[in-house]
C-alpha positions in Angstrom: -13.8 -55.0 -0.9 -10.7 -53.8 0.7 -8.5 -56.7 2.0 -8.6 -55.2 5.1 -12.0 -54.8 5.6 -12.8 -58.1 4.3 -10.4 -59.9 6.7 -12.2 -57.2 10.1 -15.3 -58.9 9.0 -14.1 -62.5 8.6 -12.2 -62.7 11.7 -14.2 -63.8 14.2 -15.3 -66.5 12.1 -12.0 -68.0 11.8 -10.3 -67.5 15.5 -9.0 -70.1 17.2 -8.2 -72.8 14.7 -5.0 -72.5 14.7 -3.4 -73.2 18.7 0.1 -73.5 19.8 -0.6 -77.0 21.2 -0.7 -78.4 17.9 3.1 -78.2 18.1 4.3 -80.5 21.0 7.0 -78.6 23.1 10.9 -79.8 22.3 12.5 -78.2 24.7 16.0 -75.8 24.1 18.2 -77.1 21.6 21.7 -79.2 23.4 23.5 -78.1 19.9 23.0 -74.4 19.8 25.8 -72.7 19.0 24.9 -69.4 20.3 21.1 -67.3 21.4 21.1 -64.9 18.8 23.1 -63.1 16.2 21.9 -60.0 17.3 22.3 -61.0 21.1 21.5 -57.1 22.2 18.1 -56.7 20.3 19.2 -54.2 18.4 16.1 -52.6 16.2 15.2 -51.3 13.4 17.0 -54.1 12.2 16.8 -55.7 8.6 17.9 -59.2 7.1 17.7 -61.5 4.0 18.2 -64.8 3.2 22.5 -65.0 1.4 24.7 -62.2 1.2 22.4 -59.8 -1.0 24.3 -56.7 0.2 22.4 -54.0 -2.4 18.8 -55.2 -1.3 19.6 -55.2 2.7 20.7 -51.8 2.2 17.9 -50.2 0.4 15.7 -51.9 3.1 17.5 -50.4 5.6 17.4 -46.4 4.0 13.8 -47.5 4.0 13.9 -48.5 8.1 17.1 -45.6 9.2 14.5 -43.0 7.8 11.9 -43.8 9.6 9.5 -46.3 7.6 7.6 -49.0 8.3 8.9 -52.5 8.1 6.3 -53.2 5.6 7.5 -50.9 2.8 11.4 -51.9 4.0 11.0 -55.6 2.9 8.7 -54.7 -0.3 11.7 -52.0 -1.5 14.4 -54.1 -0.5 13.7 -57.7 -2.6 12.8 -55.7 -5.2 16.7 -54.5 -5.5 17.1 -58.2 -6.9 14.1 -59.1 -8.8 15.0 -55.8 -11.1 18.7 -57.3 -11.6 19.9 -59.5 -15.0 22.5 -60.7 -13.1 20.5 -62.8 -10.1 19.7 -65.7 -12.2 17.0 -66.8 -10.0 15.1 -64.1 -8.8 12.8 -62.0 -11.6 14.1 -60.1 -14.7 16.8 -62.4 -15.9 15.5 -65.4 -14.3 16.5 -68.6 -15.4 13.4 -70.2 -17.2 11.4 -73.6 -16.7 12.5 -76.4 -19.5 9.7 -74.8 -21.5 11.3 -71.7 -21.9 9.5 -69.7 -19.5 10.0 -67.0 -16.8 7.9 -67.8 -14.0 8.2 -66.4 -11.4 7.1 -66.4 -7.5 6.5 -64.1 -4.6 4.6 -63.7 -0.9 4.4 -60.1 1.2 3.2 -60.2 5.1 2.5 -57.3 7.0 2.3 -57.2 11.2 -1.2 -57.6 11.4 -0.9 -60.5 9.2 -2.5 -59.9 6.3 -0.7 -61.7 3.6 -0.4 -61.5 -0.4 0.7 -63.4 -3.1 1.2 -64.6 -6.4 2.6 -67.6 -8.5 3.3 -69.0 -12.1 3.1 -65.0 -12.5 5.2 -64.2 -16.1 5.9 -60.8 -17.9 6.4 -59.2 -14.9 9.7 -57.1 -13.3 7.7 -57.0 -9.8 5.9 -59.9 -7.8 6.3 -59.0 -4.4 4.7 -55.5 -5.9 1.6 -57.2 -7.2 1.6 -59.4 -3.8 1.3 -56.4 -1.8 -1.6 -55.4 -4.4 -3.6 -58.7 -3.9 -2.9 -57.8 -0.5 -4.1 -54.7 -0.1 -6.6 -54.8 -2.8 -8.5 -58.1 -3.1 -10.2 -60.1 -0.4 -7.3 -62.9 -1.6 -4.7 -64.0 -0.6 -3.5 -66.2 -4.1 -3.9 -65.3 -7.1 -2.1 -67.7 -9.9 -1.0 -67.3 -13.8 -2.7 -65.5 -16.0 -5.1 -64.1 -13.5 -2.6 -63.2 -11.7 -0.9 -61.3 -14.8 -4.1 -60.1 -15.6 -4.6 -58.1 -12.3 -1.5 -56.3 -12.3 -1.7 -55.2 -15.8 -5.2 -53.8 -14.5 -2.9 -52.1 -11.4 -1.0 -50.0 -13.7 1.9 -52.6 -13.8 4.2 -53.2 -17.2 3.9 -55.7 -19.7 8.0 -57.1 -19.8 9.7 -60.4 -21.6 11.7 -61.4 -18.3 14.0 -64.1 -20.5 17.1 -62.6 -21.2 19.8 -63.2 -23.6 22.2 -64.8 -21.1 19.1 -67.0 -19.1 18.1 -67.8 -22.7 21.5 -69.2 -23.2 22.2 -71.2 -21.0 18.2 -72.8 -20.9 19.4 -73.7 -24.7 22.7 -75.4 -23.4 20.5 -77.0 -20.8 18.5 -78.7 -23.9 21.7 -80.5 -25.1 21.3 -83.3 -22.2 18.1 -82.0 -20.1 19.5 -83.3 -16.8 17.2 -81.5 -13.6 19.6 -81.2 -11.0 19.3 -79.3 -7.9 23.6 -78.2 -7.2 24.3 -78.2 -3.2 24.5 -74.3 -2.6 23.3 -72.6 -6.1 21.1 -70.8 -3.6 23.9 -68.1 -3.7 22.1 -66.4 -6.4 18.0 -67.7 -5.4 15.5 -67.0 -3.7 15.6 -63.8 -1.5 13.5 -63.5 2.0 13.8 -60.9 3.7 12.3 -59.9 7.4 12.3 -56.5 9.0 11.6 -54.7 12.5 10.9 -51.4 12.5 11.3 -48.7 14.7 8.1 -49.4 16.1 8.9 -52.7 17.1 6.1 -53.9 14.2 7.6 -56.8 12.0 6.5 -57.4 7.7 8.5 -59.6 5.3 8.9 -60.6 2.0 10.4 -63.4 -0.5 10.3 -63.8 -4.1 11.9 -66.2 -6.7 12.2 -67.3 -10.0 12.3 -71.3 -8.5 13.9 -73.9 -9.7 15.9 -73.9 -12.9 14.5 -75.6 -15.8 11.9 -77.0 -13.4 8.4 -79.0 -14.9 6.2 -76.2 -16.8 3.5 -75.1 -13.7 6.0 -75.8 -10.6 5.9 -73.9 -7.6 7.5 -74.1 -4.4 7.5 -72.7 -0.8 8.7 -69.2 -1.6 5.0 -67.9 -2.0 3.2 -70.0 0.0 2.5 -68.7 3.2 3.5 -70.9 6.2 6.0 -72.9 4.1 8.4 -69.6 2.5 7.8 -67.3 4.6 5.5 -66.3 7.8 5.5 -63.2 10.5 3.4 -63.2 13.4 3.8 -59.8 14.7 3.7 -60.7 18.7 6.7 -63.7 18.0 9.1 -62.9 15.1 9.2 -64.8 11.6 10.9 -66.5 9.7 11.9 -67.2 5.9 13.3 -70.3 4.1 15.6 -70.7 0.7 16.4 -74.1 -1.1 14.8 -77.1 -1.9 10.6 -75.8 -1.7 9.3 -78.9 -1.7 10.9 -79.9 1.7 10.6 -76.8 3.4 6.1 -77.4 2.3 6.3 -80.7 3.6 7.6 -79.5 7.3 5.3 -75.9 7.1 8.6 -74.2 7.8 8.6 -70.9 8.4 5.5 -71.2 10.5 7.0 -74.4 12.2 9.9 -71.6 13.6 7.7 -69.1 14.6 5.6 -71.3 16.7 9.3 -72.6 18.2 10.0 -68.9 18.7 6.2 -68.7 20.8 7.3 -71.4 22.8 10.3 -70.0 24.2 13.2 -71.3 21.9 15.7 -68.3 20.6 15.6 -67.9 17.0 19.0 -70.1 16.5 17.0 -72.8 18.2 14.1 -72.6 15.8 16.1 -72.4 13.2 17.9 -75.7 13.8 14.6 -77.4 14.6 13.3 -76.6 11.6 16.1 -78.2 10.1 16.1 -81.4 12.2 12.2 -81.6 11.2 12.9 -81.6 7.8 16.2 -84.3 7.9 14.3 -86.7 10.3 12.2 -87.0 7.0 14.6 -87.7 5.0 17.5 -89.9 6.7 20.3 -90.1 4.7 19.6 -87.7 2.3 22.7 -85.5 1.4 21.3 -84.5 -2.2 19.2 -81.0 -1.2 19.9 -77.5 0.9 17.4 -75.8 3.1 18.6 -72.9 4.7 16.2 -71.0 7.2 16.3 -67.5 8.7 14.0 -66.4 11.8 14.3 -63.5 13.9 12.3 -62.4 16.7 10.1 -59.7 18.4 13.0 -58.1 20.3 15.3 -58.3 17.5 17.0 -61.2 17.7 18.6 -63.2 14.6 19.3 -66.9 13.9 19.8 -69.5 11.0 20.7 -72.7 10.1 20.8 -75.1 7.3 21.6 -78.6 5.6 25.3 -78.1 4.3 27.3 -75.8 5.1 27.0 -72.5 2.4 24.2 -70.5 3.3 24.7 -67.2 4.8 22.5 -63.9 5.1 23.0 -60.4 5.5 22.3 -58.8 9.0 21.4 -54.5 8.8 21.2 -52.4 11.7 22.8 -49.8 13.7 25.3 -52.5 14.8 26.6 -52.8 11.2 26.4 -54.4 8.2 27.0 -58.2 8.0 27.2 -61.2 6.3 26.2 -63.6 8.8 27.9 -67.3 8.2 25.6 -70.3 10.1 26.4 -73.4 11.2 24.8 -76.5 9.1 23.4 -79.8 10.2 26.0 -82.0 8.2 29.7 -80.6 9.3 32.0 -78.9 6.7 34.4 -81.3 4.9 
């Protein structure tokens, strides 16, 4: 059964279970530094976590040519999935502690259709497999060997994802086997991408190889709809980067979109999202989280726990690497 037909048949049965009153309004943030990093609300526009210039340029190429936002985000993040020098996304990603490169990705379109793959091995472009899950099955998430088999059935090529550089780094790590999450190692981490096309429609994608040297089987927030990514075409979209366990606990991206629904700007919503996490982790300074959001008007915003997180923004106004404010100040 095609994904869209399945959703159409099941929508009536599931409508109404989630509503805005589930999240109490916190009012306007008194600490918001600005309401938007795109105050003119220019569209089309694409934004992505971190300074992934080539990825955002590829997505912009699709948008500028009149393409839709779903194609833009897929093709944009595929740039990083194929880059062996990016050791936390796709081909060349750092392995788990047993030496396996495992990939997670999700994608979501303007209609709320979504697809996800978790613990996928031997496939270079997990985001494209996630899109196939969305479009060709009645499901949202496929995992492990099942996801891999599905990828082969859809014509994806088997590839050894472990490059020599990542193999040597893993062998060096084994000498001490210390598992740490250094602040802002995410500079080459999860890429989450959000776009609005010329028709005003939103889509998003998120892809990663996860934490380096994680426990075999670990999955973070990146492929979890509502945690690492959420899109609501009536309101806006959000994505996350950093330590996924903390994002999952607050359903971070969904929270930010709901805050925008209540009237907060993308900037204010991202700030509130980080503060919710820090309320549950009072005094902790050993992890980084970065949120990125865009609303229906094309206004953008971002916020993080520690200084250092940036996002790349591309529109008719220019192609910029945007630094964001943080919960903890610069030293």
